[in-house]
ChimeraX commands (.cxc) that place a marker at each C-alpha (Angstrom):
marker #1 position -4.04,-102.91,13.97 radius 0.5
marker #1 position -5.71,-105.75,15.78 radius 0.5
marker #1 position -4.54,-109.33,15.96 radius 0.5
marker #1 position -6.64,-112.29,17.01 radius 0.5
marker #1 position -4.94,-114.60,19.48 radius 0.5
marker #1 position -6.28,-118.15,19.21 radius 0.5
marker #1 position -7.27,-119.46,22.64 radius 0.5
marker #1 position -8.47,-123.00,23.32 radius 0.5
marker #1 position -10.42,-123.82,26.48 radius 0.5
marker #1 position -10.66,-127.46,27.57 radius 0.5
marker #1 position -11.56,-129.32,30.68 radius 0.5
marker #1 position -14.29,-128.67,33.19 radius 0.5
marker #1 position -15.06,-125.85,35.60 radius 0.5
marker #1 position -12.89,-127.33,38.37 radius 0.5
marker #1 position -9.86,-128.02,36.15 radius 0.5
marker #1 position -9.85,-125.74,33.12 radius 0.5
marker #1 position -7.10,-126.07,30.55 radius 0.5
marker #1 position -6.26,-122.91,28.62 radius 0.5
marker #1 position -4.01,-123.07,25.56 radius 0.5
marker #1 position -2.86,-119.97,23.72 radius 0.5
marker #1 position -1.43,-120.35,20.22 radius 0.5
marker #1 position 1.06,-117.48,20.20 radius 0.5
marker #1 position 2.91,-118.82,17.15 radius 0.5
marker #1 position -0.18,-118.36,15.03 radius 0.5
marker #1 position -0.62,-114.82,16.37 radius 0.5
marker #1 position 3.02,-113.96,15.63 radius 0.5
marker #1 position 2.73,-115.34,12.09 radius 0.5
marker #1 position -0.43,-113.33,11.47 radius 0.5
marker #1 position 1.14,-110.17,12.84 radius 0.5
marker #1 position 4.24,-110.64,10.70 radius 0.5
marker #1 position 2.15,-111.13,7.57 radius 0.5
marker #1 position 0.10,-108.01,8.31 radius 0.5
marker #1 position 3.21,-105.90,8.97 radius 0.5
marker #1 position 4.86,-107.07,5.76 radius 0.5
marker #1 position 1.71,-106.32,3.78 radius 0.5
marker #1 position 1.42,-102.85,5.36 radius 0.5
marker #1 position 5.07,-102.02,4.59 radius 0.5
marker #1 position 4.63,-103.27,1.04 radius 0.5
marker #1 position 1.55,-101.09,0.57 radius 0.5
marker #1 position 3.31,-98.04,2.05 radius 0.5
marker #1 position 6.26,-98.49,-0.33 radius 0.5
marker #1 position 3.93,-98.94,-3.30 radius 0.5
marker #1 position 2.05,-95.75,-2.37 radius 0.5
marker #1 position 5.30,-93.85,-1.95 radius 0.5
marker #1 position 6.57,-95.06,-5.32 radius 0.5
marker #1 position 3.31,-94.15,-7.02 radius 0.5
marker #1 position 3.42,-90.65,-5.49 radius 0.5
marker #1 position 6.99,-90.15,-6.67 radius 0.5
marker #1 position 6.16,-91.32,-10.18 radius 0.5
marker #1 position 3.07,-89.12,-10.34 radius 0.5
marker #1 position 5.18,-86.16,-9.24 radius 0.5
marker #1 position 7.81,-86.90,-11.87 radius 0.5
marker #1 position 5.23,-87.26,-14.61 radius 0.5
marker #1 position 3.51,-84.00,-13.66 radius 0.5
marker #1 position 6.89,-82.27,-13.26 radius 0.5
marker #1 position 6.32,-81.21,-9.66 radius 0.5
marker #1 position 8.99,-83.15,-7.80 radius 0.5
marker #1 position 12.42,-83.52,-9.26 radius 0.5
marker #1 position 14.45,-86.38,-7.80 radius 0.5
marker #1 position 17.38,-85.40,-5.64 radius 0.5
marker #1 position 20.84,-86.41,-6.75 radius 0.5
marker #1 position 21.87,-89.03,-4.23 radius 0.5
marker #1 position 25.44,-88.94,-5.51 radius 0.5
marker #1 position 25.91,-85.22,-4.90 radius 0.5
marker #1 position 28.63,-84.30,-2.45 radius 0.5
marker #1 position 28.78,-81.36,-0.13 radius 0.5
marker #1 position 31.79,-79.13,0.14 radius 0.5
marker #1 position 33.65,-78.77,3.40 radius 0.5
marker #1 position 33.78,-75.12,4.41 radius 0.5
marker #1 position 36.07,-75.81,7.38 radius 0.5
marker #1 position 38.98,-77.23,5.40 radius 0.5
marker #1 position 41.91,-78.66,7.29 radius 0.5
marker #1 position 45.41,-78.12,6.11 radius 0.5
marker #1 position 47.76,-80.92,5.18 radius 0.5
marker #1 position 49.78,-80.43,8.39 radius 0.5
marker #1 position 46.65,-80.59,10.56 radius 0.5
marker #1 position 45.56,-83.77,8.81 radius 0.5
marker #1 position 49.02,-85.28,9.29 radius 0.5
marker #1 position 48.96,-84.46,13.00 radius 0.5
marker #1 position 45.50,-85.97,13.40 radius 0.5
marker #1 position 46.59,-89.17,11.66 radius 0.5
marker #1 position 49.74,-89.38,13.79 radius 0.5
marker #1 position 47.65,-88.95,16.94 radius 0.5
marker #1 position 45.30,-91.73,15.90 radius 0.5
marker #1 position 48.06,-94.13,14.87 radius 0.5
marker #1 position 50.04,-93.30,18.00 radius 0.5
marker #1 position 46.95,-94.02,20.10 radius 0.5
marker #1 position 46.42,-97.33,18.38 radius 0.5
marker #1 position 50.00,-98.53,18.77 radius 0.5
marker #1 position 50.44,-97.07,22.25 radius 0.5
marker #1 position 53.04,-94.46,21.40 radius 0.5
marker #1 position 52.84,-91.33,23.46 radius 0.5
marker #1 position 52.70,-88.04,21.64 radius 0.5
marker #1 position 55.19,-85.42,22.76 radius 0.5
marker #1 position 53.41,-82.49,24.31 radius 0.5
marker #1 position 54.27,-79.14,22.83 radius 0.5
marker #1 position 55.51,-76.55,25.26 radius 0.5
marker #1 position 53.39,-73.41,25.23 radius 0.5
marker #1 position 56.54,-71.26,25.44 radius 0.5
marker #1 position 57.84,-72.74,22.20 radius 0.5
marker #1 position 60.70,-74.79,23.73 radius 0.5
marker link #1:1,2 radius 0.2
marker link #1:2,3 radius 0.2
marker link #1:3,4 radius 0.2
marker link #1:4,5 radius 0.2
marker link #1:5,6 radius 0.2
marker link #1:6,7 radius 0.2
marker link #1:7,8 radius 0.2
marker link #1:8,9 radius 0.2
marker link #1:9,10 radius 0.2
marker link #1:10,11 radius 0.2
marker link #1:11,12 radius 0.2
marker link #1:12,13 radius 0.2
marker link #1:13,14 radius 0.2
marker link #1:14,15 radius 0.2
marker link #1:15,16 radius 0.2
marker link #1:16,17 radius 0.2
marker link #1:17,18 radius 0.2
marker link #1:18,19 radius 0.2
marker link #1:19,20 radius 0.2
marker link #1:20,21 radius 0.2
marker link #1:21,22 radius 0.2
marker link #1:22,23 radius 0.2
marker link #1:23,24 radius 0.2
marker link #1:24,25 radius 0.2
marker link #1:25,26 radius 0.2
marker link #1:26,27 radius 0.2
marker link #1:27,28 radius 0.2
marker link #1:28,29 radius 0.2
marker link #1:29,30 radius 0.2
marker link #1:30,31 radius 0.2
marker link #1:31,32 radius 0.2
marker link #1:32,33 radius 0.2
marker link #1:33,34 radius 0.2
marker link #1:34,35 radius 0.2
marker link #1:35,36 radius 0.2
marker link #1:36,37 radius 0.2
marker link #1:37,38 radius 0.2
marker link #1:38,39 radius 0.2
marker link #1:39,40 radius 0.2
marker link #1:40,41 radius 0.2
marker link #1:41,42 radius 0.2
marker link #1:42,43 radius 0.2
marker link #1:43,44 radius 0.2
marker link #1:44,45 radius 0.2
marker link #1:45,46 radius 0.2
marker link #1:46,47 radius 0.2
marker link #1:47,48 radius 0.2
marker link #1:48,49 radius 0.2
marker link #1:49,50 radius 0.2
marker link #1:50,51 radius 0.2
marker link #1:51,52 radius 0.2
marker link #1:52,53 radius 0.2
marker link #1:53,54 radius 0.2
marker link #1:54,55 radius 0.2
marker link #1:55,56 radius 0.2
marker link #1:56,57 radius 0.2
marker link #1:57,58 radius 0.2
marker link #1:58,59 radius 0.2
marker link #1:59,60 radius 0.2
marker link #1:60,61 radius 0.2
marker link #1:61,62 radius 0.2
marker link #1:62,63 radius 0.2
marker link #1:63,64 radius 0.2
marker link #1:64,65 radius 0.2
marker link #1:65,66 radius 0.2
marker link #1:66,67 radius 0.2
marker link #1:67,68 radius 0.2
marker link #1:68,69 radius 0.2
marker link #1:69,70 radius 0.2
marker link #1:70,71 radius 0.2
marker link #1:71,72 radius 0.2
marker link #1:72,73 radius 0.2
marker link #1:73,74 radius 0.2
marker link #1:74,75 radius 0.2
marker link #1:75,76 radius 0.2
marker link #1:76,77 radius 0.2
marker link #1:77,78 radius 0.2
marker link #1:78,79 radius 0.2
marker link #1:79,80 radius 0.2
marker link #1:80,81 radius 0.2
marker link #1:81,82 radius 0.2
marker link #1:82,83 radius 0.2
marker link #1:83,84 radius 0.2
marker link #1:84,85 radius 0.2
marker link #1:85,86 radius 0.2
marker link #1:86,87 radius 0.2
marker link #1:87,88 radius 0.2
marker link #1:88,89 radius 0.2
marker link #1:89,90 radius 0.2
marker link #1:90,91 radius 0.2
marker link #1:91,92 radius 0.2
marker link #1:92,93 radius 0.2
marker link #1:93,94 radius 0.2
marker link #1:94,95 radius 0.2
marker link #1:95,96 radius 0.2
marker link #1:96,97 radius 0.2
marker link #1:97,98 radius 0.2
marker link #1:98,99 radius 0.2
marker link #1:99,100 radius 0.2
marker link #1:100,101 radius 0.2
view
């Protein structure tokens, strides 16, 4: 993508004055980017619709949920919540002794 940057030259050879209109360049670039994104989305939508009409692509269910294979027990969840709440309120968690005492 190319963008023209408006440049104005004034003055004489000994004292040239160069003005660059960057605002115009930014506006032009923004308009081109918006138009390109719009065209990309239109093309994507057309491709999806064509696929649906021809029966090739079936839309994915965006509301589908995945199951958790590594389920945590209620006690583990309770301990995790206690740890988090204790960390937030500054309470120290009692360390469990590895010997069971």
